C-alpha positions in Angstrom: -67.6 -84.0 23.8 -68.1 -81.7 26.8 -65.0 -79.4 26.5 -65.0 -76.6 24.3 -61.9 -73.9 23.5 -61.5 -70.8 21.4 -60.9 -67.2 21.4 -63.4 -64.1 20.7 -62.9 -64.1 17.0 -62.0 -65.9 14.3 -61.3 -62.9 11.5 -58.1 -61.5 13.2 -55.8 -60.2 10.3 -52.5 -60.6 12.7 -52.8 -64.3 13.2 -51.8 -64.8 9.9 -48.5 -66.4 10.4 -49.4 -67.7 13.6 -52.4 -69.6 13.8 -53.2 -69.1 10.0 -50.8 -69.6 7.1 -48.8 -66.9 5.6 -50.7 -65.4 2.7 -54.2 -66.5 3.9 -57.4 -64.8 2.9 -59.9 -62.8 5.0 -62.2 -65.5 3.0 -60.4 -68.6 4.6 -60.1 -67.3 8.5 -63.3 -68.8 9.5 -62.5 -72.5 7.6 -59.1 -72.6 8.7 -60.0 -71.7 12.3 -62.5 -74.0 13.2 -60.2 -76.7 12.2 -57.9 -75.3 15.3 -60.0 -74.7 17.9 -63.6 -76.2 18.8 -65.6 -73.3 19.3 -66.2 -69.3 18.9 -67.5 -66.8 21.0 -68.6 -65.5 17.8 -68.7 -61.4 19.0 -69.2 -60.7 15.4 -72.9 -60.6 16.3 -72.8 -57.8 19.1 -72.2 -55.7 16.5 -74.1 -56.6 13.4 -77.0 -59.5 12.7 -75.5 -61.5 10.1 -77.9 -62.5 6.9 -79.0 -65.6 6.2 -76.5 -66.5 3.2 -74.1 -65.6 5.5 -75.2 -68.0 8.7 -75.6 -70.9 6.2 -71.6 -70.1 4.9 -71.0 -70.5 8.1 -72.6 -74.2 9.2 -71.1 -75.3 5.5 -67.3 -73.6 6.5 -67.0 -75.8 9.9 -66.7 -79.3 10.7 -68.7 -81.6 12.7 -68.1 -80.9 16.3 -67.4 -76.7 16.0 -69.9 -74.8 18.1 -70.7 -71.0 17.3 -71.5 -69.0 21.0 -73.2 -66.2 19.9 -73.8 -63.2 21.4 -77.1 -61.6 21.5 -77.2 -58.2 19.6 -76.3 -55.3 21.7 -79.3 -53.0 19.8 -81.6 -55.7 22.4 -79.2 -56.5 25.4 -77.9 -52.6 25.8 -81.1 -50.5 25.4 -82.7 -50.0 28.7 -85.3 -52.9 30.0 -84.9 -56.2 27.9 -89.2 -57.5 28.1 -89.3 -54.8 24.9 -87.0 -56.4 22.7 -88.0 -60.4 23.5 -89.5 -60.3 20.3 -86.1 -59.3 18.4 -84.3 -61.6 20.6 -86.4 -64.5 18.5 -86.2 -63.3 15.4 -82.5 -63.4 16.1 -82.1 -66.9 17.3 -84.5 -68.0 14.0 -82.4 -66.4 12.6 -79.2 -68.5 13.4 -81.4 -71.7 13.1 -79.0 -72.3 10.1 -76.6 -73.2 11.8 -78.0 -76.6 13.2 -75.2 -78.5 15.4 -73.2 -75.9 15.1 -75.3 -73.5 17.7 -74.1 -73.8 20.9 -75.4 -71.9 23.7 -76.4 -68.2 23.0 -75.4 -65.1 25.6 -76.6 -62.2 26.7 -73.8 -60.0 28.0 -75.7 -56.9 30.0 -74.2 -53.6 30.3 -73.2 -52.1 33.6 -76.2 -50.4 34.1 -78.3 -53.1 34.5 -78.6 -53.5 37.9 -80.6 -55.9 40.2 -83.8 -53.7 40.6 -84.5 -55.3 36.8 -84.6 -58.4 37.5 -88.2 -58.8 37.1 -87.7 -57.8 33.9 -84.6 -60.1 33.4 -87.6 -62.9 34.8 -89.5 -62.1 32.0 -86.6 -62.2 29.3 -85.2 -65.5 30.0 -89.1 -67.1 30.9 -89.9 -66.1 27.1 -86.5 -67.6 25.8 -86.9 -71.2 24.5 -84.1 -72.3 26.6 -84.9 -76.2 25.5 -84.0 -75.5 22.3 -81.6 -73.2 22.4 -79.0 -73.0 25.4 -79.2 -69.1 27.3 -76.6 -68.1 29.0 -76.2 -64.5 31.0 -73.4 -62.1 31.7 -73.9 -59.6 34.4 -71.5 -56.6 34.9 -73.1 -54.3 37.4 -71.1 -54.7 40.7 -74.6 -55.5 43.1 -75.2 -58.4 41.3 -72.4 -60.0 43.6 -73.3 -58.9 46.7 -75.8 -60.5 48.5 -78.9 -60.9 48.3 -79.0 -60.0 44.6 -76.3 -62.6 43.9 -78.5 -65.6 45.5 -81.7 -64.4 43.8 -79.9 -64.2 40.4 -78.6 -67.7 41.1 -82.0 -69.0 42.2 -83.6 -67.7 39.2 -80.7 -69.1 36.4 -81.1 -72.5 38.1 -84.6 -72.6 38.3 -84.6 -71.6 34.5 -81.4 -73.8 33.7 -79.9 -70.6 32.0 -76.4 -70.4 32.6 -74.2 -68.2 33.8 -71.8 -66.5 32.3 -68.1 -66.8 34.3 -66.2 -63.6 33.5 -62.6 -64.0 35.1 -60.6 -60.5 34.2 -58.0 -61.2 37.7 -55.1 -61.4 35.3 -54.9 -58.2 33.7 -55.7 -56.2 37.3 -52.5 -58.5 38.7 -49.5 -56.4 39.4 -49.1 -52.5 38.8 -49.3 -52.6 35.0 -53.1 -52.5 33.2 -52.5 -54.1 29.5 -55.7 -52.5 28.5 -54.7 -49.0 28.3 -54.5 -48.8 24.8 -57.4 -50.9 24.5 -60.7 -49.1 23.5 -63.3 -51.7 25.4 -61.3 -52.1 29.1 -62.9 -55.1 30.8 -64.7 -54.7 33.8 -62.9 -56.0 37.2 -65.7 -57.8 38.7 -65.6 -60.8 41.4 -65.6 -63.9 39.9 -68.5 -66.3 40.9 -67.4 -69.6 40.2 -71.0 -71.1 40.6 -72.6 -73.6 37.6 -76.2 -72.9 36.8 -77.3 -75.1 33.8 -76.1 -78.3 32.5 -73.5 -76.1 30.6 -71.3 -72.9 31.5 -69.2 -70.5 29.7 -66.3 -68.8 30.8 -64.3 -66.1 29.2 -60.5 -65.8 30.7 -59.4 -62.4 29.8 -55.2 -63.3 29.9 -52.6 -60.7 30.4 -50.3 -61.0 27.2 -47.5 -62.4 29.3 -48.3 -66.1 29.9 -46.3 -66.0 33.5 -48.9 -63.4 34.7 -51.7 -66.0 33.4 -50.2 -69.1 34.7 -51.6 -69.4 38.5 -55.4 -68.4 37.1 -54.9 -71.1 34.8 -54.0 -74.0 36.8 -56.7 -72.7 39.0 -59.2 -73.4 36.2 -57.5 -76.8 35.5 -58.6 -78.0 38.7 -62.0 -76.3 38.9 -62.7 -77.9 34.9 -61.4 -81.3 36.5 -64.6 -81.1 39.1 -67.1 -79.8 36.5 -66.5 -82.1 33.7 -66.9 -85.2 36.6 -69.9 -83.7 37.2 -71.1 -83.7 33.3 -71.0 -80.0 32.9 -70.6 -79.1 29.6 -68.1 -76.2 29.4 -66.9 -73.8 26.5 -63.6 -71.7 27.7 -62.6 -68.6 25.7 -59.5 -66.7 26.1 -59.6 -63.0 25.4 -56.5 -60.7 25.5 -55.6 -57.2 25.5 -53.2 -57.9 22.7 -55.8 -60.2 20.5 -52.5 -61.5 18.9 -51.1 -63.4 21.9 -54.9 -65.3 22.5 -54.1 -68.6 20.4 -51.2 -69.8 21.9 -52.7 -68.9 25.2 -55.3 -71.4 24.6 -53.2 -73.7 22.8 -50.8 -73.5 26.4 -53.9 -73.9 28.7 -55.2 -76.8 26.7 -51.5 -78.5 26.9 -52.1 -77.9 31.0 -55.3 -79.6 30.7 -53.7 -82.5 29.2 -51.1 -82.5 31.4 -53.0 -83.1 34.4 -54.8 -85.6 32.7 -58.2 -83.8 32.4 -60.1 -85.9 30.1 -60.9 -83.8 26.9 -60.2 -84.1 23.5 -56.7 -83.5 21.6 -57.3 -79.6 20.4 -57.5 -79.9 16.4 -54.6 -77.5 16.0 -51.9 -79.7 17.8 -53.2 -82.3 15.0 -52.3 -80.2 12.0 -49.1 -81.8 10.5 -47.5 -77.9 9.8 -48.9 -76.0 11.7 -47.8 -72.3 11.5 -44.6 -70.8 13.3 -45.7 -69.7 17.0 -44.9 -66.2 18.3 -43.3 -65.9 21.9 -45.3 -67.1 24.7 -43.5 -64.7 26.7 
């Protein structure tokens, strides 16, 4: 399976009645989510590191083929330099080992303050990571990373080490006159989209607009791009976000439909194979 699709979280109560049946308990969210999508971004580990008992339970509750793409804790990535936190990062990875085959690529989301002047620090951190055992991806947010010569320097480093690039596409939410993030506590950055694959896999974070029609042209672009990368053998993880989180599952489902309608060779979405799926919210 070379294409995985999902959302940023699984424990969202607003999905009850849409993604999850009415009356679903919070304790059952992961079990149900993992039988509707094939991956999850696992944003939870950015804020708190789960204990071994919890990680073992995650593995037990999810079916074969489902993968967690977990974010490194902010206590590692958002403290300035990365090199002093190499040991903490390796300890985090060790704590995720109970996931076994459910563990997908881990990614480091770097803050806007982490600038290209810290390239050597980033290189030291990436070289210390056991990349052949656990794939790693990086998301940069300082605007200068997208300018030359820094963009090429970063690409060269990632390619040399086989580290993936996280592709953040926030174009939909900055399209038109309205910004759907106005009520959001955590606004996504407006950064250039760099369509570059630096490893055998890539993570795509699609920041969708609540209005599906705004997303449509961008999703059609992604369908064509993903077709090309799949033909090249790239493993793709596609995550749908939305400032109104209630919209994310159906937007992801719609994107899967676009892929299938285009003839892209992807496995069916597990959600579509359920005999009695919950009623959908309006996509529009």
